[in-house]
N, C-alpha and C positions, 0 to 999 in steps of 0.2 A: 382500345389503345392502337393505335396505326401509326405505321411508319416511322417507328422509333428509329433514331440515330444509332449506328453500330461504328463502336470506334475499337481500335485495337491496341493503339499505341498509347501505354499507359501514362508515359512522361508527358505526352500531348494533353491527354485526358486531365490529369491534374492542374498542368499549367493553363489550360483555356478554361478551366471551372474553378479555380481557388478563388475565394471570395476575399482572403486577406491580403494577398501580395500577388501582384503580376510579374512575372519573370520579364527580363528586360528582352529586345527584339534579338532574335536569331540572328547571327551572321549571313552574310552574303557572299556570293562569288568564292565559295570554297569547293573545289573539285574533288570528288570522291576518288579514292585509288581504284585502279582497276588491274584485276590479276591477269597475269600473261597467261595467253592460251597454248599449250604443248600438248599435242595431240598424242593419246595412249590408246592403242587399239586391245580392247577387252573381248576375248570370244569365249563364250560357254554354250555348250550343246549345239555348237555349229552357229550360233547368232552371234553377230559381230556388233560391239558397242563402243563408240569412240566417246571417251572421257577427256576433255581440254583441260581439268583441272585434277587429274589424278597427282599430279606433283605436289599438291598441297597437303598430301598425307604424310609427307617425310618431315617428322616432328622437329629433327635435329637440323634439317637444312636452312642453312643461312639466309638463302632466298626467301623460303617460307616464313621464318621469324621476321624478317625485314618487312615482308607484305603485312602480316599481323600487326606488326608495330605501326606502320602507317595508317591501318585500319581503326586501331585504337586512337590514334593522333587525330584522324577525322572526326570520329566519335566525340572525342574531347573537345575539338574546336566547334562541331555542330551543336553541342549541347552546354557549352560554356556558359550560355545566358541563364541556364536553369539551375546552376550550381547552388546559390543561396537556397533556391525552392527545393531543391532534392535535399540538402540539407535538412531544412525545416520537417520535410515530410518523413525523413529518416528517424529525425529526434521524436516526432509526433508518434510515429508507430512505435518506436522503440518505447515510450512512455508508456504504451499499453501493457507491455510484457513484463511480467514478474521474473526479475533476474536471479532473485534467491528462491527459488523453487525446488520443488523434490517431487518425486514420483510416489504414487500409493505404493506401499509395501506388498509385497506378494511372498507368500510361504512357499518354500520348496525343500523337501528332505531335511527338515528342522530348521531352516534358517530363513528368516525375513531379509529379502533382498530389498535393495532402495539405491536409487539413482537421484543426486541431487546437484545443483547450480548453486555457486556462491556469486554474489553481484559482483560485477566487474569482472567476471572471469568468463573464458568464451568455452571451455569444456567441460564434462560431467566428473562427478566424484561417484565412484562406484562402492558401494558399502553392503554390510550385511549384520544381521545380530541375531544369536542362536536363542531359539525356544520362544523368546518374547521380545515385543518392541520396547520393552524396558531395560533389555540388556545391553552390555557396552558394545558400541559401534566398533565395527573392524572393517577399516579401509582397505578394500580391495586393490582399487586403481585411483591416484588423483591423477586425472589425464591433463591437468593444466601443467603439472610438474614434468610429466612425461613428454609433453609437447614443446618444452622450451628448447629453443634452437632450431626448429623446423617451422617453415613457412606453410607447411601443411601436416595434419597430423589428424588420423582416424583410428581409433580402435573400436573393433567390432567383434561378434561371434563368440562371447564369453560362454566357455562350457566347464562347469564345475563337476570334478569327479564324482563318482557315486560315494565314496567315503568322507567328502567335502575337505579334503586336504589338499588338492590341487586345483588350477584353473588354467585351461588354454585359452589362449585369445589371439587375435590377429591384429595386425598394425599396416597400414598404408601409409607412407610420407611422401607420396608422389601424386595421389589423386587420379589413379588409373585403375582402381579395384583390383588390385595386384598385392595382397596381403602376405606377410610374413607371419606364421605361427609361432609364439612363444609361449612357454610354460612357466608357470609360478607356484611354488610351493606355498601353501598357505599357512604352514606352521611355522617355517623359518623367515617367511617374507621375502626369500630369494627367488630370483630367476634361476630355472634350470639352463644348463650350457647348450642344449640343443636348441636349434630353430629351424623352422621350415619354410621355405621361400615360394613364392610363385603359386599361392593358393587362393581359394574363394574367402578365407579369415575363418570359416566355421570348422568344427571340429567334432567328433562325437566319440564319448568313452565307452569302451565294454565295461562289463560288471567288474572285471579283475582290479581296476584302477592302475592298471600298468599299460594299457593298451589303448591307443588313439587312432580312428580313422578321419581321414581327411580327403577333400576334394582339390587337384591340382589343376592348374589352367594351361591351356596351349598359349605358348609364350608370345605367338605372332597375333591370334585371334582372340585370345582370352576366352575362349569356349571352354567352359568345364568338360573336363573329357577324361579324367583319371581318378581313381579311387585307390588310395594308399593306405598302409597299415604301417603305423609307428610303435615301436616299444620303447618306453621310457629306459634312459639309459644309454641310447645309441644315438649313432649320427643319422641324421635324415637321409645320407647317403646309402646307409643299409634298409632303407623303408623299402617295405614288398609292395609291388604292384598287383592290386588283387583283381582290379577291374579296367578296361579300357572301352568307352564308347566310340567305336569306330565311325560311326554314321555322322558325318558333319552337319546332319541337321537336328540332330539330339545333342542334348546336354544330360550331365549326370550331378547326385548328389548323395549324401547319406544322412541318415538320421537314426534316434531310437524310440521307439513306439512309446506312448505314455505308461504302458502298463509295464515297461523297463524289461521286457522279456527278450524282445527281438531288435537285432540291427536291421535297417533296412536301406538298400540301394536303389534308389529312384532314378529313371531314365525317362526324358520328356521331350516332344516335339509339338508341334503346333496342335496335332490332330490324334496324337499317338502318345501311349506311355506303358511303361513296364517296369516290374519291381523284381528285387533278389531280396530274400530275407535270410537271417541267421540267429540263432540262439545267441545272446548277448553274453551268456556264460561261456561259451566255447568260441572265442574271437579268431581260433586259428584254424577252424574247420572251413569247408566251402560254403559260399552263399548258395542257395537254392532259388531257382527261377520260379517266382509265384505263378505268374501268367505270361508267358511270351507275347511278344509284340504283335499286333495285328492292325494294319494301316486302318486308321478311324477308330479304333477301341480305345477309350479313355477310361483309366480307373484310378481311385487312390483308395489307399487302405489304412485301416485302425485294428488295433487288436483289444480283445477283452475276453478275460477267463480262457476258454480252449478253443474260440471261434476268430474268424477274421469278418471283419465287416467292410464292405465294398461299395464306395459311391463309383457310379459308373453310367457310362450310355449305352450299354449293351443291350441289344435287341431294338434298337434305333429308337432308346430313351432319348430324345433329343433334350430335354431338361433334367435329365439324369435321375436315377432311382437309386434306392439303396438295398443291397443284397447281402447275404451271409453264407458262410462255409466254414468248416472245421480246419483246426490247423494242419491236420494231415491231408486234406484235399483241396489244393489252392487253385486248381485251374477251373477256367470258367464253366466247363460243365457239370460241376459242384454246385455251383453258385444258385442260391433261392432267393426269392424276392422277399422283402422284409419291408420296404416303404415302395409302394408301385410307382411307375412314372406318371405324372399327370402334366397335362398340357398347358395348365395354367399357372403351374407353379414349378420355379427354378429351385432345384435342390442343390445348395452352395457348399455345405460342409457338415460335419458332424463333429462333437465333441462328448468323450465317453468319461463317466463317472461310475462309482461303484455301483449305486443305486439309481442312478438317471441317465438316458440318454438325451443330449440337445442336440438339437437340429436346426441349422441356420437355412432359411428359405428364403424366396423373393416372390412376392406375388404382386401383379398390377406395379410393378417397379419399387415396391415398398418392402424393406428388410422385415422378416418376421421371425421369431424364437421360439420354439417350439419344445416343450419339456416333457417327457415321458418316463414314468416309471418303469423300470425292466421287469417288474412283476405285473405291469398292466394295470395297476390299481388307479392310477392317475396320468391324466393327460390334458395339457392346457397351452395356450399361447401367452406370451409375455403382452399387456397390452400398450399400444402406441397409438395414440390419437392424433394424428398429425400427417401431411403429406408431404412435408420437404424436411424431413428428418434422416439420421442414418444411425441404426443401431447395430452393435457387432459384438459377439462373443469375444472377451479380451483374453489376457493369460491366465489359465488355470492350469498349473503344472501338477496340482495335488489329486490324486486319484480318488482317495477316501474323503470325499466333502461333499457336504450338501449346499455348500455356497458356491453358486454360479457369478464370475465376475464379468460384467458387458460394460461397454461404452456406448454412450448416448450423446449426440449432439444435433442441432438443426441449423438453419441459416440466421435463426434468432438467439438460439440458447448456446451458451459456450461448452465446449465438450465436458462431459461428467464420466466418472468412472462410479459404477454402482455395483455394490454386493447383494445378489438376490438370493434369499433362502429358499431353496426348492420345495422344502418340506411344509414350512409355514406360510412361504409366499410374502414375506416380509422383506423389505428391500431398504437398503442403507447407500445414501448417496454419499460416498466417500469423499469426493472432491469434485468440484466446479471449477474450470478453468476461472482464475481471478483476471477480470479485466481492468486494469489500472487507468488512473488519470481522473478519477472522480466524476466523469460525466457521462458514463455509459449506463444505459437504462434499456433493458432489451424489449421493455413495452413501448420503446419509441420507434421498432420496427415492425415491418409486415412481411409476411413470406407467403407464397402461395405456388399452387402448381396450377400450369395451363396447358392446353392441348392444341398445337398449331397443325395445320393441313400442310402436307407436304403435297408436290407436285403430283404424286402418283395416288393421292388421296389417304396415304396413311398418316395417323393421327401421331405428332412427335410430341412427346412430353417435355415440357420446359418449366423448371423451378425458378424462382426470381424472389429477390429481396430489396427492400428500399426504405428509407424511413417514411412515416406514416405523412409527415407535412412534406413530402415531395409532390410538386405539382406535376402532373402526368399528362402530356400532351406530344405533338409531333414534334417539339424542340427538347424533350427530356433526353438527356446523353444516357447512353445503354453499354455497359460492357458486357460482352457475349463470350462466354466459353463454351466450346463444343469439342469433344475428342470421343470417336468412336473407332476402335480398333483392337484387334487380338482378344476381343470378349472383355477389356478393360472396361469397367463401369464407374462413370463420374458420379459419385452419390453428393448429396448436399451436405455441406460441411459449414461451421461457424469459422470466421476469420477476422482475428483482431485486424490486420492490415486493411482488409476489406473496408472497414468502419471509415477510413479517411476518403473512400469513394462516396460511400452511402451518406456521410454528412456534408458532403459536396453537392447533394441533389440527383447522384446517380442511382441507375437500377442496375442490380448485377443479377446475370442470369446465366443458368446453364442449360444448354440443349440438350437432352439426352438421346442423341442421334443413334442410328443403326451402326454396328461396328462394336457397341458394347453390349453387356449383357442386362440393361435395364430391365427390359421387358422379357426376359429368358432367353435361352441359348438360340432361339430362333432370330431374336433380334440382332444377334451377332451374325448368323449366317446370312442375313438380308443385307448385312453392309459390307460383303466382301467380294472379291472377284469381280464377276460380270453383274452382280447387285448394286455395285458402289454409285453412290449419287454423286454429283459435281458439288463442290462448295456453295454454287449459287443457291442451292436449297436453303442455305441458315438465311441469306437475305430476303429471299422470297418467303420464308416461312415467317418472318417477323412483319414483313408489310401485310400479313393476313391474320395477324392475331386479332 
């Protein structure tokens, strides 16, 4: 396969390859609007930078709004000839999606929680059932009703109190990730009078069912920088500030351990982390620093019985390792190795159950899930026989359970939710995303992983999918996606929308370039700072497949 055509303008891609309808010719002689240059001098650390378009960040400025409206008008005119085609594509893509769908229920603290959608409606309905799926449904939120009268509405951060009688949640009606937290009494069905503005939307209950912790944002930058404590029945103006992240390169958040014993304040930057812990039974005491921040030291913590489990890069463990320490001795000189560092395996995460430790790993770019009994009597990996799949541990809030819920999908297989019995090794596919339309057959598509030679000789993994009847030559159109930064990995996944490309003779490919962690932490390090490669690598790479 050589010299495949790389195209990134999706509308153009569809328009030029549609076999059923050709859009009319695009308009000519339309001049694009030009933003005015207004010099702005910015100085940081003695370096001066001139930004001629700084003025465009003034969201309420009439001149900014006018310019954006002219940009939108230009877009409308330039794409007017594709409007019917866009409508047809939208209806085609929409027809594959099941609108009256619902999530697989998960059990937490005596209740099964379900999110469902109704046909023709835009927002979810959150419900729960007590003890059994046969119990009467209790509607927590019908977001369709709550969103009436709003041009934008997002509800997130649902957090149910330990006694199951209250739920806190965040609402954003502006689309700026700026949430106001509200609290609903699940016994009466009424909202409490108090509300908390300018938050991340998430919140965490102490074990007394009366104390709520939340993260507030800086009003200008929206950086998460403050942790507050709220007492039910009081105004948010009386909330106590318990932690401020002063370093502008750090953000902060708060959560409760799966064991429900500790509240944890986390602080994070690109390469450094720090945690503070407090017994969730005593929310008015002081948080204790777990391990003070050291530049370059990254770690995360999980609690089980009387010990902490630390996922960390300590001692130059580039791909991370798992360490352990007691509740009473949390600083790093007390940490001892449990799963050692491996040069060829990235240790991504752990999940703790009463009888099992579940470890999420990545080897040679592929997800692996390892299951180990705490007593050491059994240890094994879940089997995955593919090179273009994604597998991940899903929602597992119950601590005392032998069932591991995980997700699986590939470039040719719709997303599945699977329950795996860690004792018997039996698994049940609870749901495979249904592709409507009647003409989808995953056997019509083929996926593969290839390795392309970069200019410096490094092998770059590329996953791709196409219809088996697609003729592949120098004229075959290819849509290539590539992103590599911040250690974010682009795993292969199934997409119903992508079928509109594949069915029109396209190849869809993802280049797992350096900057992500597809091939381990070193893959990220090799794609940053002075190691960065120019975008021309992508074109060069595909000319040499």
